[in-house]
N, C-alpha and C positions, 0 to 999 in steps of 0.2 A: 550659345546665347541666342536670344530672340532677335528677330529682325528689328533693327533700329531705324526709325525715321529721323533724319537729321533736321533740326529746326535751327535756322540761323537768326541771330539777333545782333544788333549793333552795340558796340561798347564793350567794356570790361566785364560787366555782369548785367543780369536782368533779374527782377524779383520773381519768385516762384509763381505768384498769382498771374503776373503778366505773361510769363512763359506758357502757362497752361492755356491762356487765351490764344497765344500764337499757334498752338497745336491744332486749334479749331475743334477741340473736344467740347468746348463750351462757347457760348456766344457772349456771355457777360462775366465781369469780374465776380459778381455775387455767386454765380454758379461755380466758379473756380474755388471760391472761398468755401463753399459747402463740400466740395470734393476733398479739400484739405482737412477740414474739421471732422469729416466722416472717416478719417484714416484711410483714404483711398489713394494717397500719393506717396510714393517712395522716391527719395533722392539718394542716389548711389547706394541702393540696397537697404536704406533705413526709412521707416515711416517718418514723414515730416509734417508737423502741425503749424509751422511758421509760414504764413502767407508771404512775408517779406524776406524770406531766406534768399540770399544771393546765389543765383545760379550762374556758374562760370563755364567757360569753354571746356568741353570734355565731360561735364556732368551728365549722368544718366538718370532720367526721370521716368518712372513707371507709374502710369495711371491705370489702376485696376479696371479691367473690362474694356479699356480703350486702346492700350498699347504702350510701347516703350520708346522713348525719344532721347536723342543725344543732342545736347546743347552745343551749338557751334557759334562762337563769338567771331565777328568779322570786323 
């Protein structure tokens, strides 16, 4: 498996678009939206087109050409 960068967030879940912003891959939510709509984001191995998808502790998010991230809820 690829090296995973752990991204911590507070709470039970975080929406995918917000999670992508936490990774610092993009600077704005609108840029995260474009990555999602362009089929550039996988959640747990499946392409995800839902900006509001709930990302929970342990989920693996792959953003093509940027990296793979593990969600850590604290």
